[in-house]
C-alpha positions in Angstrom: -23.8 -0.6 -2.7 -26.6 1.0 -0.2 -26.0 -2.3 1.8 -22.6 -1.6 2.4 -22.8 2.0 3.4 -25.2 0.5 6.1 -23.0 -2.0 7.1 -20.2 0.4 7.5 -22.4 2.9 9.5 -24.1 0.1 11.4 -20.2 -1.0 12.6 -19.0 2.4 13.5 -22.4 2.9 15.7 -22.5 -0.1 17.2 -18.6 -0.2 18.4 -19.5 3.3 19.7 -22.4 2.4 21.7 -20.3 -0.9 23.3 -17.8 2.3 24.6 -20.4 4.0 26.1 -22.1 0.8 27.4 -18.5 -0.2 28.8 -17.6 3.1 30.5 -14.9 3.9 28.7 -16.4 6.8 26.9 -14.1 9.4 28.2 -11.1 7.3 27.9 -10.2 4.0 29.4 -6.9 3.9 31.7 -5.2 2.1 29.0 -5.7 4.6 26.4 -4.4 7.5 29.0 -1.4 5.6 29.1 -1.1 5.3 25.4 -1.6 9.0 24.6 0.9 9.7 28.3 3.5 7.4 26.0 3.2 9.5 22.9 3.4 12.9 24.3 6.7 11.9 26.9 8.5 11.0 23.7 8.5 13.8 21.3 9.6 13.7 17.9 13.0 15.9 16.6 11.4 19.0 14.9 11.7 17.4 11.5 9.8 14.3 12.4 7.5 16.3 14.1 6.8 18.3 11.3 6.4 15.4 9.2 3.4 14.0 11.6 1.7 17.4 11.5 1.9 17.3 7.6 0.7 13.3 7.6 -3.2 13.4 8.3 -3.2 15.5 4.8 -3.0 11.6 3.5 -6.4 10.7 5.0 -8.8 13.8 4.6 -11.0 14.8 1.7 -9.8 18.3 2.0 -6.9 17.3 0.0 -8.1 13.5 -1.1 -11.7 14.3 -2.7 -10.2 16.8 -5.0 -7.3 14.4 -6.0 -9.7 11.4 -6.9 -12.0 14.0 -8.5 -8.9 14.4 -11.1 -8.1 10.7 -11.1 -11.8 10.0 -12.1 -11.9 12.1 -14.8 -8.7 11.1 -16.2 -10.1 7.0 -15.7 -13.2 8.4 -17.7 -11.7 10.7 -20.1 -7.9 9.2 -21.1 -8.4 5.8 -20.0 -11.9 5.2 -20.5 -12.5 3.5 -17.4 -15.6 5.4 -15.7 -16.3 2.7 -13.5 -12.9 2.6 -12.0 -13.0 6.5 -11.5 -16.6 5.9 -10.2 -15.2 3.4 -7.5 -12.7 5.5 -6.5 -15.4 9.0 -6.0 -18.0 6.3 -4.1 -15.1 5.2 -1.6 -13.8 8.8 -0.7 -17.7 10.7 -0.8 -18.7 7.2 1.3 -15.9 7.9 3.9 -16.6 11.4 3.8 -20.6 10.9 4.8 -20.0 8.4 7.2 -18.1 10.3 9.5 -20.2 13.2 10.5 -23.1 11.3 10.8 -21.8 9.3 13.7 -19.7 12.3 15.2 -22.9 14.0 15.6 -24.7 11.3 17.3 -22.7 10.0 19.5 -20.4 13.6 20.2 -17.4 12.0 22.0 -15.4 14.8 23.4 -11.7 14.7 22.4 -9.3 13.9 24.7 -8.1 16.7 26.9 -4.9 15.7 28.6 -2.5 17.6 26.3 -3.0 20.2 24.1 -4.8 19.3 20.7 -2.6 19.9 17.9 -2.6 19.9 14.2 -5.9 19.0 11.9 -8.8 18.5 14.1 -12.5 19.1 14.0 -16.0 18.6 15.9 -16.4 15.6 18.0 -13.6 12.6 18.2 -15.2 9.5 17.7 -15.1 8.3 15.1 -11.3 8.7 13.0 -12.5 9.8 9.6 -8.7 9.7 8.7 -8.8 6.0 9.9 -12.0 5.3 7.5 -10.8 7.0 4.7 -7.3 6.0 4.5 -8.3 2.1 5.1 -10.9 2.4 2.6 -9.0 4.3 -0.1 -5.3 3.2 -0.6 -6.4 -0.6 0.1 -9.1 -0.1 -2.8 -5.8 1.7 -4.8 -3.6 -1.3 -3.9 -6.3 -4.3 -4.9 -6.8 -2.0 -8.0 -3.0 -2.1 -9.0 -3.2 -5.6 -8.1 -6.1 -6.7 -10.7 -4.8 -4.4 -13.5 -0.9 -5.1 -13.0 0.0 -7.7 -11.2 1.8 -5.3 -8.7 2.2 -6.3 -4.9 4.2 -3.3 -3.3 1.0 -1.3 -3.0 0.2 -3.4 -0.3 3.4 -2.4 1.6 2.6 1.5 0.8 -1.4 1.2 2.1 -0.7 0.1 5.3 2.3 2.2 5.8 -0.2 5.2 5.1 -2.7 3.8 7.3 0.3 3.6 10.2 1.6 6.9 9.6 -1.9 8.6 9.8 -3.0 6.6 13.2 0.3 7.5 14.7 -0.1 11.0 14.3 -3.6 11.4 15.4 -2.3 9.5 18.6 1.0 11.8 18.8 -1.1 15.0 18.2 -3.2 13.9 21.4 -6.2 14.4 19.1 -7.9 11.2 19.0 -8.6 8.1 21.5 -7.4 4.9 20.4 -10.7 3.7 20.4 -11.6 6.5 17.9 -8.9 4.8 15.9 -10.0 1.1 16.2 -13.7 2.2 15.3 -12.5 4.2 12.2 -10.2 1.3 10.9 -13.0 -0.7 11.2 -15.6 1.2 9.4 -13.3 1.2 6.5 -12.9 -2.2 6.5 -16.7 -2.7 6.0 -16.6 -0.3 3.7 -13.8 -1.2 1.7 -14.9 -4.5 1.6 -18.5 -3.7 0.2 -17.2 -1.4 -2.1 -15.3 -3.8 -3.5 -18.2 -6.4 -3.7 -20.0 -4.3 -5.3 -18.3 -3.1 -7.9 -15.6 -5.8 -8.5 -17.9 -7.6 -11.1 -18.5 -4.4 -13.1 -15.0 -3.6 -13.3 -13.8 -7.3 -13.9 -16.4 -7.5 -16.8 -15.2 -4.0 -18.0 -11.6 -5.3 -17.8 -12.2 -8.5 -20.0 -14.2 -6.6 -22.7 -11.3 -4.3 -23.0 -8.9 -7.2 -23.1 -11.0 -9.3 -26.1 -11.1 -5.7 -27.5 -7.6 -5.5 -27.7 -6.4 -9.1 -28.7 -9.2 -9.0 -31.7 -7.6 -5.9 -32.9 -4.1 -7.5 -32.6 -5.5 -10.6 -34.6 -6.9 -8.5 -37.4 -3.3 -6.2 -37.6 
């Protein structure tokens, strides 16, 4: 688990240093053009309000309390504490990865247009991108393994895209903040899935064997 955390942190810091070394820390030309494109295409009032609300899917102000409730439910009601711990680790890890990089790299927010909606502190990396990639794809993988469902793999990228779109639409992030966040989230996703995967698979097999024995005894 520690290795996964260090790898995600190293990827985030490394990508940030590459941006600094490339002389685009204050926004590359293509990033400015991207923000200009969004600013020149305002959405209708209802969709605009949706963009203001979309970051709630990717902030631990809402997600972490939800994961605490889900983790408690998995532990007490479903007898699956490992699954609950997995979700909490993904959420808490995403939360803690973000501020250390913001503090060390301290990238200014874009100043082309007024910043709107939810934002705080430095620009790089996007904590919303880290969390949505790591958490919602973890949930999709869990549901695929437990239920055989594929539809969560349509919902997870939709949430990621909606969240990232909103961050650009609201002018609070450079596009490379989002790219860095996605990279960090992917590494954290893969690392935590590998760390918890064997534990969860063993727990799932034990539960299935228990149910099969109970069924045969009945």
